[in-house]
C-alpha positions in Angstrom: 2.3 -11.8 -31.0 4.1 -12.4 -27.7 3.1 -14.7 -24.9 3.5 -13.6 -21.3 5.5 -16.8 -20.6 8.0 -16.0 -23.4 8.5 -12.5 -22.2 9.1 -13.8 -18.7 11.6 -16.3 -20.0 13.6 -13.5 -21.8 13.6 -11.4 -18.6 14.9 -14.2 -16.5 17.6 -14.9 -19.2 18.7 -11.3 -18.9 19.1 -11.7 -15.1 15.9 -10.3 -13.6 14.4 -12.3 -10.7 10.8 -12.1 -12.0 8.7 -10.5 -14.6 5.0 -9.9 -15.2 2.8 -8.2 -17.8 -0.3 -6.1 -17.5 -2.7 -4.4 -20.0 -1.9 -0.7 -20.6 -4.9 1.2 -19.2 -5.7 4.2 -17.1 -5.4 3.7 -13.4 -8.6 5.5 -12.3 -8.5 4.7 -8.6 -4.8 5.6 -8.3 -5.5 8.9 -10.2 -8.2 9.9 -7.7 -6.0 8.9 -4.7 -2.9 10.8 -6.1 -4.9 13.9 -6.8 -6.1 14.0 -3.2 -2.7 13.1 -1.8 -1.0 15.9 -3.7 -3.7 18.4 -2.8 -3.0 17.7 0.9 0.7 18.5 0.4 1.8 15.1 1.6 4.2 14.9 -1.4 6.5 17.5 0.2 8.9 19.1 -2.2 8.4 16.6 -4.9 6.9 19.2 -7.2 7.4 16.9 -10.2 4.3 14.9 -8.9 2.2 18.0 -9.7 3.2 17.8 -13.4 2.4 15.3 -16.2 -0.4 13.9 -14.1 -2.4 12.2 -16.9 0.8 10.6 -18.2 1.4 9.2 -14.7 -2.1 7.7 -14.6 -2.2 6.3 -18.2 0.9 4.8 -19.9 -0.9 5.3 -23.2 -0.5 9.0 -22.7 3.2 8.6 -21.9 3.9 6.1 -24.8 1.4 6.5 -27.7 0.2 3.2 -29.0 1.0 1.3 -25.8 -0.7 -2.0 -25.3 1.0 -3.6 -22.3 3.4 -2.9 -19.5 6.2 -5.3 -18.8 7.3 -5.1 -15.1 10.7 -6.6 -14.1 11.9 -7.3 -10.5 15.5 -7.3 -9.3 16.7 -7.9 -5.7 18.7 -5.2 -3.9 21.7 -7.4 -3.5 22.1 -7.7 -7.2 22.8 -4.0 -7.6 26.4 -3.3 -6.6 26.3 0.2 -8.1 23.6 2.8 -9.0 20.5 0.6 -9.4 19.1 2.9 -12.1 22.1 2.1 -14.3 22.0 -1.6 -13.6 18.3 -2.0 -14.3 18.3 0.3 -17.3 21.1 -1.7 -18.9 19.2 -4.9 -18.3 16.0 -3.4 -19.7 17.8 -2.4 -22.9 19.0 -6.0 -23.2 15.4 -7.3 -22.7 14.0 -4.7 -25.1 16.4 -5.9 -27.8 15.0 -9.4 -27.3 11.4 -8.2 -27.4 12.1 -6.3 -30.6 13.8 -9.3 -32.3 10.3 -10.2 -33.6 10.6 -14.0 -33.0 8.6 -16.2 -35.3 7.7 -18.5 -32.4 7.4 -16.7 -29.1 6.9 -20.0 -27.2 10.5 -21.0 -27.9 13.2 -21.1 -25.3 15.1 -17.9 -24.4 17.4 -16.7 -27.2 20.1 -14.2 -26.3 20.9 -13.5 -30.0 19.0 -10.5 -31.5 17.6 -10.8 -35.0 18.3 -8.0 -37.5 14.6 -7.9 -38.2 13.2 -5.5 -35.5 10.1 -3.5 -34.9 10.4 0.3 -34.7 11.4 1.2 -31.1 8.9 3.3 -29.2 10.1 6.7 -27.9 11.0 6.8 -24.2 9.5 3.5 -23.3 11.9 2.1 -20.7 11.5 3.2 -17.1 13.3 2.9 -13.7 12.4 5.9 -11.5 12.9 8.0 -14.6 9.4 9.1 -15.7 5.9 9.8 -14.4 5.1 6.2 -13.8 3.3 4.4 -11.0 5.7 1.5 -10.8 4.4 -0.3 -7.7 0.8 -0.3 -8.9 1.9 -1.8 -12.3 3.8 -4.5 -10.5 0.6 -5.4 -8.6 -1.4 -5.4 -11.8 1.1 -7.6 -13.4 0.4 -10.2 -10.6 3.9 -9.9 -9.0 2.9 -9.0 -5.4 1.1 -6.4 -3.3 1.6 -3.0 -1.7 2.2 -3.2 2.0 1.6 -1.0 5.0 4.9 0.7 4.5 3.7 1.6 1.0 6.4 -0.4 -0.6 5.8 -3.1 -3.2 6.2 -6.6 -1.8 7.0 -9.4 -4.2 5.3 -12.7 -3.4 8.5 -14.5 -2.6 11.3 -11.9 -2.5 9.8 -9.3 -0.1 10.0 -5.6 -0.5 13.8 -5.2 -0.9 13.5 -5.2 -4.7 13.9 -2.7 -7.5 11.4 -2.4 -10.4 11.9 -1.6 -14.0 9.4 -1.4 -16.8 9.1 -1.6 -20.6 5.9 -0.2 -22.2 5.3 -2.1 -25.5 2.9 -1.7 -28.5 2.8 -5.4 -29.6 -0.1 -7.8 -29.2 0.2 -10.0 -26.1 -1.4 -13.4 -25.7 -3.4 -14.3 -22.5 -2.7 -11.5 -20.1 -4.4 -12.5 -16.9 -5.9 -9.4 -15.2 -5.3 -9.0 -11.5 -8.7 -8.7 -9.9 -7.5 -8.8 -6.3 -6.5 -5.1 -6.2 -8.8 -3.3 -3.7 -9.7 0.2 -4.7 -7.0 2.5 -3.4 -9.5 4.9 -2.0 -10.3 2.4 0.8 -6.9 2.2 2.5 -7.6 -0.3 5.2 -9.5 -2.7 2.9 -6.5 -2.7 0.6 -4.5 -4.5 3.3 -7.2 -6.9 4.3 -6.2 -9.7 1.8 -2.5 -9.2 2.4 -0.1 -10.4 5.2 -0.2 -6.8 6.5 -3.8 -7.2 7.6 -3.2 -7.3 11.4 0.4 -6.3 11.4 1.6 -2.8 12.2 5.3 -3.4 12.9 6.5 -1.1 10.1 4.3 1.7 11.3 5.5 1.3 14.9 9.2 1.1 13.8 9.1 4.3 11.7 11.0 6.9 13.9 9.2 9.9 12.4 5.6 8.7 12.2 5.6 8.9 8.4 3.5 5.7 8.3 1.1 6.3 11.2 -1.6 7.9 9.1 -3.6 5.9 6.6 -1.4 7.3 3.8 2.4 7.9 3.6 3.5 11.3 4.6 6.6 12.1 2.5 7.4 15.2 4.6 8.2 13.0 7.6 10.0 10.2 5.7 13.7 9.9 6.3 14.2 8.2 3.0 12.5 11.1 1.3 15.3 13.4 2.4 18.3 11.1 2.7 17.5 8.1 0.5 19.2 5.9 3.1 16.5 4.6 5.4 15.3 1.0 5.4 13.8 0.8 8.9 10.3 0.0 7.8 11.5 -2.8 5.5 13.9 -4.2 8.1 11.1 -4.3 10.7 8.9 -6.4 8.4 8.6 -10.1 9.3 8.1 -11.0 5.7 11.5 -9.6 4.7 13.1 -11.6 7.6 11.4 -14.8 6.4 12.3 -14.2 2.7 15.9 -13.5 3.5 16.2 -16.8 5.4 14.8 -18.6 2.3 17.4 -17.1 -0.1 
């Protein structure tokens, strides 16, 4: 049986900036929201969002036997090449440690891998590579919140971070559930308990108005078509503060 603290220690040893763990379960509120969002056509040409919906909402449908989702965080500035390749490589290293079947999961990080391993799950490492609600799992793992620009914000690193996940089938000790997630169907209340509550700078900075509605309109988002827009993140006071602290 793994402890959350031991998993986090292994993730930090591999080079991730933070790590959290959440119970594998169906994201009912997100499912209802996504169904409505796609029905309105706000996903644009991302037709893949119309497929594998139940797998997107429930990791146990994506990875049979899943018990927990391990979410890892890495700052933008640590990815000098394709971040998918960087994070996937680090996830494989972490997965090898998780599969080393330690006799004492409370021990200090050990970068050596035992020959005694559990059977690896099929397709259980993710970084923008599967129907997976990464940002919501990061919130459920207690790592941060989703802001008005619809990006995930880490509590101390801001939103300029990449996420990667490992879905595992091992028993986990003492996972603390994150109760502070407001139902996604009430958009404004979702921001009430976050630093975004009375701030609209990202919405005002967006040159195409993709953020001016209560939900993100992918058809208007520059990053959706070019993958090179950071305007809403650069306008955020939180990111400015966090960069000064690094």
